[in-house]
BAMARFI-838912 format. One record per residue: residue in one letter; z, y, x of N, C-alpha, C, CB in turn. Coordinates in Angstrom, 1 decimal. Glycine has a CB too. Layout:
% residues N
+---+--------+--------+--------+--------+--------+--------+--------+--------+--------+--------+--------+--------+
: r :    n.w :    n.v :    n.u :   ca.w :   ca.v :   ca.u :    c.w :    c.v :    c.u :   cb.w :   cb.v :   cb.u :
+---+--------+--------+--------+--------+--------+--------+--------+--------+--------+--------+--------+--------+
: A :      Z :      Y :      X :      Z :      Y :      X :      Z :      Y :      X :      Z :      Y :      X :
...
+---+--------+--------+--------+--------+--------+--------+--------+--------+--------+--------+--------+--------+
***
This chain:
% residues 165
+---+--------+--------+--------+--------+--------+--------+--------+--------+--------+--------+--------+--------+
: r :    n.w :    n.v :    n.u :   ca.w :   ca.v :   ca.u :    c.w :    c.v :    c.u :   cb.w :   cb.v :   cb.u :
+---+--------+--------+--------+--------+--------+--------+--------+--------+--------+--------+--------+--------+
: M :   62.6 :  127.1 :   96.9 :   62.3 :  128.3 :   96.3 :   63.7 :  129.1 :   97.3 :   62.5 :  128.1 :   94.3 :
: G :   63.2 :  129.8 :   98.1 :   64.2 :  131.2 :   98.6 :   64.3 :  132.5 :   98.0 :   63.8 :  131.8 :   99.7 :
: M :   65.4 :  132.7 :   98.3 :   65.3 :  134.5 :   97.6 :   66.3 :  135.1 :   98.0 :   65.4 :  134.8 :   96.0 :
: S :   66.3 :  136.5 :   98.4 :   67.3 :  137.4 :   99.0 :   67.5 :  138.3 :   98.1 :   66.9 :  137.9 :  100.1 :
: G :   68.5 :  139.1 :   98.1 :   68.7 :  140.4 :   97.8 :   70.1 :  141.1 :   98.3 :   68.5 :  140.4 :   96.3 :
: A :   70.5 :  142.3 :   97.7 :   71.7 :  143.0 :   98.3 :   72.6 :  143.3 :   97.4 :   71.5 :  144.1 :   99.0 :
: K :   73.1 :  142.6 :   96.2 :   73.4 :  143.2 :   94.7 :   73.9 :  141.8 :   94.4 :   71.9 :  143.8 :   93.5 :
: G :   75.5 :  141.8 :   94.1 :   75.9 :  140.9 :   93.0 :   77.6 :  140.7 :   93.4 :   74.8 :  139.4 :   92.9 :
: K :   78.2 :  139.5 :   92.5 :   79.7 :  139.7 :   92.5 :   79.9 :  138.2 :   92.7 :   80.5 :  140.3 :   91.0 :
: V :   81.3 :  137.9 :   93.4 :   82.0 :  136.9 :   93.6 :   83.4 :  136.8 :   92.9 :   82.0 :  136.8 :   94.9 :
: Y :   83.5 :  135.7 :   92.0 :   84.2 :  135.4 :   90.8 :   85.0 :  134.7 :   91.7 :   83.5 :  134.6 :   89.4 :
: Y :   86.2 :  134.9 :   92.3 :   87.2 :  134.1 :   92.8 :   87.9 :  133.1 :   91.4 :   88.4 :  135.0 :   93.5 :
: I :   87.5 :  132.1 :   91.2 :   88.2 :  131.4 :   90.1 :   90.0 :  130.7 :   90.8 :   86.9 :  129.9 :   89.4 :
: E :   91.0 :  130.9 :   90.2 :   92.1 :  130.5 :   90.6 :   92.2 :  129.0 :   90.8 :   92.9 :  130.8 :   89.8 :
: D :   92.1 :  128.9 :   89.9 :   92.1 :  126.6 :   90.0 :   91.1 :  125.8 :   90.4 :   92.3 :  125.7 :   88.4 :
: S :   90.1 :  126.7 :   91.3 :   89.1 :  125.8 :   91.5 :   88.6 :  124.6 :   90.6 :   89.5 :  125.3 :   92.6 :
: C :   88.9 :  124.5 :   89.4 :   88.1 :  123.8 :   88.8 :   87.8 :  124.4 :   87.5 :   88.6 :  122.6 :   88.7 :
: P :   86.3 :  124.4 :   87.4 :   85.8 :  125.5 :   86.3 :   85.7 :  124.3 :   85.2 :   84.1 :  126.4 :   86.7 :
: P :   85.4 :  125.0 :   83.8 :   85.4 :  124.4 :   83.2 :   84.2 :  123.2 :   83.1 :   85.6 :  125.1 :   82.5 :
: V :   84.2 :  122.2 :   81.9 :   83.5 :  121.3 :   81.8 :   82.2 :  121.7 :   81.3 :   84.1 :  120.6 :   81.1 :
: A :   82.4 :  122.7 :   80.4 :   80.8 :  123.6 :   79.7 :   80.0 :  124.6 :   80.9 :   81.4 :  125.0 :   78.1 :
: W :   80.5 :  125.0 :   82.2 :   80.4 :  125.6 :   83.2 :   79.7 :  126.9 :   82.9 :   79.7 :  124.8 :   84.0 :
: T :   81.0 :  127.7 :   81.6 :   80.6 :  128.8 :   81.2 :   81.2 :  130.1 :   82.3 :   81.2 :  128.8 :   79.8 :
: V :   80.5 :  131.0 :   82.0 :   81.0 :  132.4 :   82.9 :   82.3 :  132.7 :   82.9 :   80.4 :  133.9 :   82.4 :
: P :   82.8 :  132.2 :   84.0 :   84.7 :  132.4 :   83.8 :   85.2 :  134.1 :   83.2 :   85.5 :  132.2 :   85.8 :
: S :   85.9 :  134.0 :   82.6 :   86.3 :  135.6 :   82.1 :   87.6 :  135.8 :   81.8 :   85.7 :  136.0 :   80.8 :
: G :   88.4 :  136.6 :   81.6 :   89.7 :  136.8 :   81.6 :   90.8 :  136.4 :   82.7 :   89.9 :  136.2 :   80.7 :
: S :   91.7 :  135.4 :   82.4 :   92.6 :  135.2 :   83.3 :   92.3 :  133.9 :   84.2 :   93.9 :  135.1 :   82.6 :
: A :   91.0 :  133.7 :   83.6 :   90.5 :  132.7 :   84.7 :   89.5 :  133.2 :   86.1 :   89.5 :  131.6 :   83.8 :
: V :   89.6 :  134.4 :   86.3 :   88.9 :  135.0 :   87.3 :   90.2 :  135.8 :   88.0 :   87.6 :  136.1 :   86.6 :
: A :   90.8 :  135.3 :   89.2 :   91.5 :  136.3 :   90.0 :   91.0 :  137.8 :   90.7 :   91.9 :  135.6 :   90.9 :
: Y :   89.9 :  137.4 :   91.0 :   89.7 :  139.0 :   91.7 :   88.3 :  139.2 :   91.6 :   90.2 :  139.3 :   93.5 :
: T :   87.5 :  139.7 :   91.6 :   86.0 :  139.8 :   91.9 :   85.8 :  140.4 :   93.1 :   85.1 :  140.6 :   90.8 :
: D :   84.6 :  140.4 :   94.4 :   84.5 :  141.3 :   95.2 :   82.8 :  141.6 :   94.9 :   85.0 :  140.9 :   96.7 :
: D :   82.7 :  142.4 :   95.4 :   81.0 :  143.0 :   95.5 :   80.1 :  142.1 :   96.6 :   81.0 :  144.9 :   96.0 :
: V :   78.9 :  141.7 :   96.2 :   78.3 :  141.0 :   97.6 :   76.9 :  142.2 :   98.0 :   77.6 :  139.1 :   97.2 :
: T :   76.9 :  142.0 :   99.3 :   76.0 :  143.2 :   99.8 :   74.7 :  142.6 :  100.3 :   76.9 :  144.1 :  100.9 :
: K :   75.0 :  141.5 :  100.8 :   73.5 :  140.7 :  101.0 :   73.7 :  139.4 :  100.8 :   72.8 :  140.9 :  102.4 :
: F :   72.8 :  138.4 :  100.4 :   72.6 :  137.3 :  100.7 :   71.1 :  136.6 :  100.4 :   73.6 :  136.8 :  100.1 :
: D :   71.3 :  135.2 :  100.8 :   69.9 :  134.5 :  101.0 :   70.1 :  133.2 :  100.4 :   69.3 :  134.3 :  102.5 :
: L :   69.5 :  133.2 :   99.7 :   69.6 :  131.6 :   98.6 :   68.4 :  130.4 :   98.6 :   69.6 :  132.1 :   96.8 :
: E :   68.9 :  129.5 :   98.8 :   67.7 :  128.3 :   99.0 :   67.9 :  127.4 :   97.5 :   68.0 :  127.0 :  100.7 :
: D :   67.1 :  127.2 :   97.2 :   67.0 :  125.9 :   95.9 :   66.6 :  125.0 :   96.5 :   65.9 :  126.0 :   94.5 :
: S :   67.1 :  123.4 :   96.5 :   66.5 :  122.7 :   97.1 :   66.8 :  121.6 :   96.1 :   66.8 :  122.7 :   98.5 :
: V :   66.0 :  120.1 :   96.6 :   66.4 :  119.1 :   95.6 :   66.4 :  117.8 :   96.4 :   65.5 :  119.1 :   94.4 :
: M :   67.6 :  117.0 :   96.5 :   67.1 :  115.4 :   97.1 :   66.1 :  114.8 :   97.1 :   67.6 :  114.5 :   96.7 :
: V :   65.3 :  114.2 :   97.4 :   64.0 :  113.6 :   97.7 :   64.6 :  112.1 :   97.8 :   63.2 :  114.1 :   99.1 :
: E :   63.9 :  111.1 :   97.2 :   63.8 :  109.8 :   97.3 :   62.1 :  109.4 :   97.5 :   64.5 :  109.2 :   96.0 :
: E :   62.4 :  109.0 :   99.3 :   61.1 :  108.7 :   99.7 :   60.9 :  107.0 :   99.7 :   61.0 :  109.2 :  101.2 :
: Y :   59.8 :  106.3 :   99.1 :   59.5 :  105.2 :   99.2 :   58.3 :  104.5 :   98.9 :   60.2 :  104.8 :   98.8 :
: G :   58.2 :  103.5 :   99.2 :   56.6 :  103.3 :   99.1 :   56.6 :  101.9 :   97.7 :   55.9 :  102.7 :  101.0 :
: H :   55.2 :  102.0 :   97.2 :   55.1 :  100.7 :   96.3 :   54.1 :  100.0 :   96.1 :   55.3 :  100.9 :   95.1 :
: D :   53.7 :   99.1 :   95.0 :   52.3 :   98.2 :   95.6 :   51.5 :   99.4 :   94.4 :   52.1 :   95.8 :   95.2 :
: K :   51.6 :  100.8 :   94.0 :   50.5 :  101.4 :   93.5 :   50.2 :  102.9 :   94.4 :   50.8 :  101.7 :   91.8 :
: S :   51.1 :  102.6 :   95.3 :   50.8 :  103.9 :   96.1 :   49.6 :  103.4 :   97.3 :   52.4 :  104.7 :   96.8 :
: G :   49.2 :  102.4 :   97.3 :   48.0 :  102.3 :   98.4 :   48.6 :  102.4 :  100.1 :   46.7 :  103.6 :   98.0 :
: G :   50.0 :  102.4 :  100.1 :   50.2 :  102.4 :  101.5 :   50.5 :  103.7 :  101.9 :   49.0 :  101.9 :  102.4 :
: W :   50.7 :  104.5 :  101.3 :   51.5 :  105.6 :  101.1 :   52.5 :  106.0 :  100.7 :   51.3 :  106.1 :  100.8 :
: Q :   53.4 :  106.6 :  101.4 :   54.6 :  107.0 :  100.6 :   55.0 :  108.1 :   99.3 :   55.4 :  107.3 :  101.5 :
: D :   55.6 :  107.7 :   98.5 :   55.8 :  108.1 :   97.4 :   57.1 :  108.9 :   97.3 :   55.8 :  107.1 :   96.6 :
: A :   57.7 :  109.8 :   96.4 :   58.8 :  110.4 :   96.5 :   59.0 :  111.0 :   95.0 :   58.9 :  111.5 :   97.6 :
: C :   60.4 :  111.0 :   94.9 :   61.0 :  111.5 :   93.3 :   62.0 :  112.7 :   93.8 :   61.9 :  110.1 :   92.3 :
: A :   61.7 :  113.8 :   92.9 :   63.2 :  114.6 :   92.6 :   64.4 :  113.4 :   92.0 :   63.0 :  115.9 :   91.3 :
: G :   65.1 :  114.4 :   93.0 :   66.5 :  113.7 :   92.3 :   67.3 :  115.0 :   92.3 :   67.3 :  112.2 :   93.4 :
: T :   68.6 :  114.8 :   92.9 :   69.6 :  116.1 :   92.7 :   69.5 :  117.3 :   93.4 :   70.9 :  115.8 :   93.0 :
: R :   69.4 :  118.1 :   92.4 :   69.0 :  119.6 :   92.8 :   70.6 :  120.6 :   93.4 :   68.1 :  120.5 :   91.2 :
: R :   70.3 :  121.1 :   94.3 :   71.3 :  121.9 :   95.3 :   70.6 :  123.3 :   95.5 :   71.7 :  121.0 :   96.9 :
: V :   72.1 :  124.4 :   95.0 :   71.4 :  125.2 :   95.3 :   72.6 :  125.7 :   96.9 :   71.1 :  126.3 :   94.0 :
: Q :   71.9 :  126.9 :   97.9 :   73.0 :  127.0 :   99.0 :   72.8 :  128.0 :   99.4 :   73.0 :  126.2 :  100.2 :
: V :   73.9 :  129.3 :   99.2 :   73.9 :  130.6 :   99.2 :   74.4 :  131.2 :  100.7 :   74.9 :  130.9 :   98.0 :
: N :   74.1 :  131.8 :  101.3 :   75.0 :  132.5 :  102.5 :   74.9 :  133.8 :  102.1 :   74.3 :  132.4 :  104.2 :
: L :   76.1 :  134.3 :  102.2 :   76.4 :  136.0 :  101.6 :   77.4 :  136.4 :  102.7 :   77.4 :  136.2 :   99.7 :
: E :   77.0 :  138.1 :  102.2 :   77.8 :  138.9 :  102.8 :   79.0 :  139.7 :  101.6 :   76.9 :  139.8 :  103.7 :
: A :   80.3 :  140.2 :  101.8 :   80.8 :  140.5 :  100.5 :   81.7 :  141.5 :  101.0 :   81.4 :  139.4 :   99.6 :
: K :   81.9 :  142.5 :  100.4 :   82.8 :  143.4 :  100.7 :   84.3 :  143.4 :  100.2 :   82.2 :  144.6 :  100.3 :
: V :   85.1 :  143.4 :  100.6 :   86.4 :  142.8 :  100.0 :   87.1 :  143.9 :   99.3 :   87.4 :  142.2 :  101.2 :
: A :   87.0 :  143.6 :   97.6 :   87.8 :  144.6 :   96.9 :   89.0 :  145.2 :   97.7 :   88.4 :  143.9 :   95.6 :
: P :   89.2 :  146.7 :   97.7 :   90.4 :  147.6 :   97.8 :   91.2 :  146.7 :   97.3 :   90.5 :  148.9 :   97.0 :
: A :   91.5 :  146.4 :   96.2 :   92.9 :  146.0 :   95.5 :   93.2 :  144.1 :   96.0 :   92.6 :  146.3 :   93.3 :
: N :   92.3 :  143.7 :   97.0 :   92.5 :  142.5 :   97.7 :   92.7 :  143.0 :   98.7 :   91.7 :  141.6 :   97.8 :
: A :   92.4 :  143.8 :   99.4 :   92.5 :  143.7 :  101.1 :   93.8 :  144.4 :  101.4 :   91.2 :  144.6 :  102.0 :
: D :   94.8 :  144.8 :  100.4 :   96.3 :  145.6 :  100.6 :   97.6 :  144.2 :  100.8 :   96.6 :  146.7 :   99.0 :
: G :   97.3 :  143.3 :  101.1 :   98.1 :  142.0 :  100.5 :   98.5 :  141.6 :   99.1 :   99.4 :  141.9 :  100.9 :
: A :   97.4 :  141.7 :   98.5 :   97.4 :  141.1 :   96.8 :   97.5 :  139.7 :   97.1 :   95.9 :  141.3 :   95.7 :
: G :   97.0 :  139.3 :   98.0 :   96.8 :  137.5 :   97.9 :   95.1 :  137.4 :   98.1 :   97.5 :  136.7 :   95.9 :
: G :   94.2 :  138.3 :   97.6 :   93.1 :  137.2 :   97.4 :   92.5 :  137.1 :   98.8 :   91.9 :  137.7 :   96.3 :
: V :   92.3 :  138.0 :   99.9 :   92.1 :  137.4 :  100.7 :   92.4 :  136.2 :  101.5 :   92.0 :  137.9 :  101.1 :
: S :   93.6 :  135.8 :  101.6 :   94.2 :  134.4 :  101.8 :   93.3 :  133.5 :  100.9 :   95.9 :  134.3 :  101.4 :
: A :   93.5 :  133.7 :  100.0 :   93.3 :  132.7 :   98.8 :   91.5 :  131.9 :   98.9 :   93.5 :  134.0 :   97.0 :
: I :   90.2 :  132.7 :   99.8 :   89.3 :  132.8 :   99.4 :   88.8 :  132.1 :  100.8 :   89.1 :  134.1 :   98.8 :
: S :   89.1 :  130.7 :  100.6 :   89.0 :  130.2 :  102.1 :   88.0 :  128.5 :  101.7 :   91.1 :  129.8 :  102.8 :
: A :   87.8 :  127.8 :  102.9 :   86.8 :  126.6 :  102.7 :   87.2 :  125.9 :  101.5 :   86.7 :  125.6 :  103.8 :
: G :   86.4 :  125.1 :  100.9 :   87.0 :  124.4 :   99.8 :   87.4 :  124.6 :   98.4 :   87.8 :  124.1 :  100.1 :
: K :   87.3 :  125.8 :   98.1 :   87.8 :  127.0 :   96.8 :   86.5 :  127.0 :   96.4 :   88.5 :  128.7 :   97.1 :
: V :   86.8 :  127.4 :   94.8 :   85.1 :  127.7 :   94.1 :   85.2 :  129.3 :   93.6 :   84.6 :  126.4 :   92.3 :
: L :   84.3 :  129.4 :   93.6 :   83.6 :  130.9 :   93.2 :   82.7 :  130.7 :   91.9 :   82.6 :  131.5 :   94.5 :
: Y :   82.6 :  132.0 :   91.2 :   81.2 :  132.3 :   90.8 :   80.4 :  133.0 :   90.9 :   81.1 :  132.4 :   90.1 :
: L :   79.5 :  133.5 :   91.5 :   78.4 :  133.9 :   92.0 :   77.6 :  134.8 :   90.9 :   77.7 :  132.7 :   92.4 :
: Q :   77.5 :  135.7 :   90.8 :   76.4 :  136.3 :   90.0 :   75.4 :  137.4 :   90.8 :   77.0 :  137.0 :   88.7 :
: L :   74.1 :  136.7 :   91.2 :   73.5 :  137.5 :   92.6 :   71.7 :  137.9 :   92.0 :   73.5 :  136.2 :   94.5 :
: Y :   71.5 :  139.0 :   92.4 :   70.7 :  139.7 :   91.7 :   69.2 :  139.9 :   92.6 :   71.5 :  141.1 :   91.3 :
: P :   68.3 :  138.8 :   93.1 :   67.6 :  138.7 :   93.6 :   66.6 :  140.0 :   93.7 :   67.3 :  137.7 :   93.3 :
: F :   66.0 :  140.2 :   95.1 :   65.2 :  141.7 :   95.3 :   63.6 :  140.8 :   94.5 :   65.1 :  142.4 :   97.6 :
: G :   63.2 :  141.7 :   93.3 :   61.8 :  141.6 :   92.9 :   60.8 :  142.1 :   93.8 :   61.6 :  142.3 :   91.5 :
: A :   59.5 :  141.3 :   93.0 :   58.4 :  141.6 :   93.2 :   57.8 :  143.3 :   94.1 :   57.9 :  141.2 :   91.9 :
: T :   58.9 :  143.9 :   93.3 :   58.7 :  145.6 :   93.4 :   60.0 :  146.2 :   94.8 :   59.3 :  146.5 :   91.3 :
: G :   60.3 :  145.4 :   95.2 :   61.7 :  145.7 :   95.9 :   63.1 :  146.2 :   95.4 :   61.4 :  146.6 :   96.9 :
: T :   62.8 :  146.0 :   93.7 :   63.9 :  146.2 :   92.8 :   65.1 :  145.2 :   92.7 :   63.2 :  146.4 :   91.6 :
: C :   65.9 :  145.2 :   92.5 :   67.1 :  144.1 :   91.9 :   66.2 :  143.2 :   90.6 :   68.7 :  145.2 :   91.1 :
: A :   66.3 :  142.2 :   90.6 :   66.1 :  141.4 :   89.3 :   67.2 :  141.8 :   88.5 :   66.1 :  139.7 :   89.4 :
: A :   66.4 :  142.3 :   86.8 :   67.3 :  142.2 :   85.6 :   68.8 :  141.3 :   85.3 :   66.3 :  141.7 :   84.6 :
: T :   67.8 :  139.8 :   85.5 :   68.7 :  138.7 :   85.1 :   69.3 :  138.1 :   86.7 :   67.9 :  137.4 :   84.1 :
: P :   70.7 :  138.0 :   86.3 :   71.2 :  137.3 :   88.0 :   70.8 :  136.1 :   88.1 :   72.8 :  137.2 :   88.4 :
: V :   70.8 :  135.3 :   89.0 :   71.1 :  133.7 :   89.3 :   72.4 :  133.4 :   89.2 :   70.8 :  133.3 :   90.7 :
: A :   73.0 :  132.8 :   88.9 :   74.2 :  132.6 :   88.5 :   75.0 :  131.2 :   88.6 :   74.2 :  133.0 :   87.3 :
: G :   76.3 :  130.9 :   89.1 :   76.5 :  129.5 :   89.0 :   77.9 :  129.4 :   89.9 :   75.0 :  128.5 :   89.7 :
: Y :   78.5 :  128.3 :   89.4 :   80.0 :  127.8 :   90.2 :   79.4 :  127.5 :   91.7 :   81.0 :  126.1 :   89.3 :
: A :   79.9 :  128.0 :   92.4 :   79.7 :  127.4 :   94.1 :   81.0 :  126.7 :   94.8 :   79.5 :  128.8 :   95.3 :
: L :   80.9 :  126.1 :   95.7 :   82.4 :  125.6 :   96.5 :   82.0 :  126.1 :   97.8 :   82.7 :  123.6 :   96.7 :
: I :   83.0 :  126.8 :   98.5 :   83.1 :  127.2 :   99.7 :   82.9 :  126.3 :  100.7 :   84.1 :  127.8 :   99.8 :
: K :   82.1 :  126.3 :  101.9 :   81.6 :  125.5 :  102.9 :   82.1 :  126.1 :  104.1 :   80.3 :  125.4 :  103.0 :
: Q :   82.5 :  127.6 :  104.4 :   82.6 :  128.3 :  105.5 :   82.9 :  129.7 :  104.9 :   81.4 :  128.1 :  106.5 :
: V :   83.8 :  130.2 :  105.6 :   84.2 :  131.5 :  105.5 :   84.2 :  132.0 :  106.8 :   85.3 :  131.7 :  104.9 :
: S :   84.1 :  133.5 :  107.0 :   84.5 :  134.0 :  108.5 :   85.0 :  135.6 :  107.8 :   82.8 :  134.1 :  109.8 :
: Y :   86.2 :  136.1 :  108.4 :   86.4 :  138.2 :  107.7 :   86.1 :  138.5 :  109.0 :   88.4 :  139.2 :  107.0 :
: T :   86.0 :  140.0 :  108.3 :   85.6 :  140.8 :  109.0 :   87.3 :  142.5 :  108.8 :   83.7 :  140.9 :  108.5 :
: Y :   87.8 :  142.4 :  109.7 :   88.8 :  143.0 :  109.6 :   88.8 :  144.4 :  110.2 :   89.7 :  142.2 :  109.9 :
: D :   89.7 :  145.7 :  109.3 :   89.8 :  146.9 :  110.1 :   90.6 :  146.9 :  111.4 :   90.3 :  147.8 :  109.4 :
: Q :   90.3 :  147.3 :  112.1 :   91.2 :  147.1 :  113.5 :   92.4 :  148.2 :  113.7 :   90.2 :  147.3 :  114.8 :
: Q :   92.0 :  149.3 :  112.9 :   93.6 :  150.1 :  112.6 :   94.3 :  149.8 :  111.5 :   93.6 :  151.6 :  112.4 :
: T :   94.0 :  149.3 :  110.4 :   95.1 :  148.5 :  109.8 :   95.5 :  147.1 :  109.6 :   95.1 :  148.7 :  108.9 :
: G :   94.1 :  146.3 :  109.9 :   94.6 :  144.9 :  110.2 :   94.1 :  144.5 :  109.0 :   96.3 :  144.7 :  110.5 :
: K :   93.7 :  145.2 :  107.9 :   93.3 :  144.7 :  106.8 :   91.7 :  144.5 :  106.3 :   94.0 :  145.6 :  105.9 :
: A :   91.5 :  143.2 :  105.5 :   90.2 :  142.4 :  105.5 :   89.3 :  143.5 :  105.1 :   90.1 :  141.0 :  104.5 :
: I :   88.1 :  143.8 :  105.7 :   87.6 :  144.4 :  104.9 :   86.1 :  144.1 :  104.0 :   87.8 :  145.3 :  105.6 :
: G :   85.8 :  142.6 :  104.6 :   84.9 :  142.2 :  104.3 :   84.4 :  140.5 :  104.6 :   84.2 :  143.0 :  104.8 :
: Y :   83.8 :  139.8 :  104.3 :   83.5 :  138.5 :  104.8 :   82.4 :  138.0 :  104.6 :   84.2 :  137.6 :  104.5 :
: T :   81.7 :  137.0 :  105.3 :   80.7 :  136.2 :  105.3 :   80.8 :  134.4 :  104.9 :   80.3 :  136.5 :  106.7 :
: A :   79.9 :  134.2 :  104.0 :   80.5 :  132.7 :  103.2 :   79.2 :  131.8 :  103.2 :   81.2 :  133.0 :  101.4 :
: T :   79.3 :  130.7 :  103.3 :   78.3 :  129.9 :  102.7 :   78.8 :  128.7 :  101.9 :   77.4 :  129.4 :  103.6 :
: V :   78.0 :  128.8 :  101.4 :   78.9 :  128.5 :   99.5 :   77.3 :  127.0 :   99.4 :   78.7 :  130.8 :   97.4 :
: V :   77.8 :  126.3 :   98.5 :   76.8 :  125.0 :   98.1 :   77.2 :  125.1 :   96.4 :   77.4 :  123.2 :   98.9 :
: S :   76.2 :  124.9 :   95.4 :   76.4 :  124.8 :   94.0 :   77.2 :  123.6 :   93.6 :   75.1 :  124.8 :   93.4 :
: R :   77.8 :  124.0 :   92.9 :   78.8 :  123.2 :   91.8 :   78.5 :  123.1 :   90.7 :   80.1 :  123.7 :   91.7 :
: G :   77.6 :  122.4 :   90.0 :   77.2 :  122.3 :   89.1 :   75.9 :  123.0 :   88.3 :   78.0 :  122.3 :   88.9 :
: P :   75.4 :  123.2 :   87.2 :   74.5 :  123.8 :   87.3 :   74.2 :  125.1 :   87.3 :   74.1 :  123.4 :   86.7 :
: W :   73.2 :  125.8 :   87.8 :   73.0 :  127.4 :   87.9 :   71.7 :  128.1 :   87.2 :   73.0 :  127.9 :   89.5 :
: T :   71.8 :  129.1 :   86.5 :   71.1 :  130.1 :   85.8 :   69.9 :  130.8 :   86.3 :   72.0 :  130.9 :   85.5 :
: G :   69.1 :  131.1 :   86.0 :   68.2 :  132.3 :   86.2 :   67.1 :  131.4 :   87.6 :   69.4 :  134.1 :   86.8 :
: L :   67.3 :  130.0 :   87.5 :   66.0 :  129.7 :   88.3 :   65.1 :  129.2 :   87.7 :   66.2 :  129.0 :   89.2 :
: D :   65.2 :  128.0 :   87.3 :   63.9 :  127.8 :   86.2 :   65.1 :  126.9 :   85.2 :   62.1 :  126.6 :   87.0 :
: D :   63.8 :  126.3 :   84.7 :   64.7 :  125.4 :   83.4 :   65.2 :  124.1 :   84.2 :   63.5 :  124.7 :   81.7 :
: G :   64.7 :  123.9 :   85.4 :   65.4 :  122.3 :   85.9 :   65.0 :  121.1 :   85.1 :   67.2 :  122.3 :   85.7 :
: S :   63.8 :  121.4 :   84.6 :   62.6 :  119.9 :   83.7 :   62.4 :  118.9 :   84.9 :   60.5 :  120.6 :   83.0 :
: A :   62.0 :  119.5 :   85.9 :   61.3 :  118.6 :   87.3 :   62.3 :  118.2 :   87.8 :   60.4 :  119.2 :   88.4 :
: W :   63.7 :  118.3 :   87.5 :   64.7 :  117.6 :   88.6 :   64.8 :  116.7 :   87.2 :   66.3 :  118.4 :   89.5 :
: G :   65.3 :  115.5 :   87.7 :   65.6 :  113.7 :   87.0 :   66.5 :  113.7 :   87.6 :   64.7 :  112.3 :   87.4 :
: G :   66.8 :  112.4 :   88.6 :   67.7 :  111.6 :   88.7 :   67.3 :  110.5 :   89.5 :   68.0 :  111.3 :   87.5 :
: F :   66.0 :  110.3 :   90.2 :   65.8 :  109.2 :   91.1 :   65.2 :  108.0 :   90.0 :   67.4 :  108.7 :   91.8 :
: E :   64.9 :  108.5 :   88.9 :   64.1 :  107.9 :   87.9 :   62.6 :  107.7 :   87.2 :   64.6 :  108.2 :   87.2 :
: C :   61.5 :  107.3 :   88.4 :   60.7 :  107.8 :   88.6 :   60.0 :  106.8 :   87.8 :   60.6 :  108.1 :   89.9 :
: D :   58.3 :  107.4 :   87.1 :   57.7 :  106.0 :   86.8 :   56.4 :  106.0 :   86.9 :   58.0 :  105.5 :   85.4 :
: C :   56.4 :  104.9 :   87.7 :   55.2 :  104.9 :   89.0 :   54.0 :  104.2 :   87.9 :   55.8 :  103.5 :   90.8 :
: A :   53.6 :  104.5 :   86.7 :   52.5 :  104.1 :   86.3 :   51.2 :  104.3 :   86.7 :   52.5 :  104.3 :   85.2 :
: A :   50.5 :  103.9 :   87.0 :   48.9 :  104.2 :   87.8 :   48.3 :  105.0 :   86.7 :   47.9 :  102.8 :   88.3 :
+---+--------+--------+--------+--------+--------+--------+--------+--------+--------+--------+--------+--------+
***
């Protein structure tokens, strides 16, 4: 399932270690936030393909580990662009918490966000040529733990297929 939107928040997590309960970060756990201006989200699942004695020579498949990948564009918050240390902290390998509001059927943003922790796979910045300060960035991130706002995930198990005829 893919979805797009133009509204959301990036929460930079200082220590890159989300809590065991995967709760929404708050307080001192959040170093700063930036505004998302555009995103594309792809929800996918790893697939185990195989054959067995009941498949009649046809391939069978089971859903395994779920994965979300997001390509996003964000504005650097002014407080982070003036040398506060924020910009240099967002780099590949760091952890973010994202709240993204996909476009609804009517073109408006959804009321409930798609949200979860994500590991930065790649990031690049846009700089103001007059001041030299970062003003925005694009990033590709992948899920780290469960995400909310997609579906309940009950279709995803972990390669434990029941091949009962």
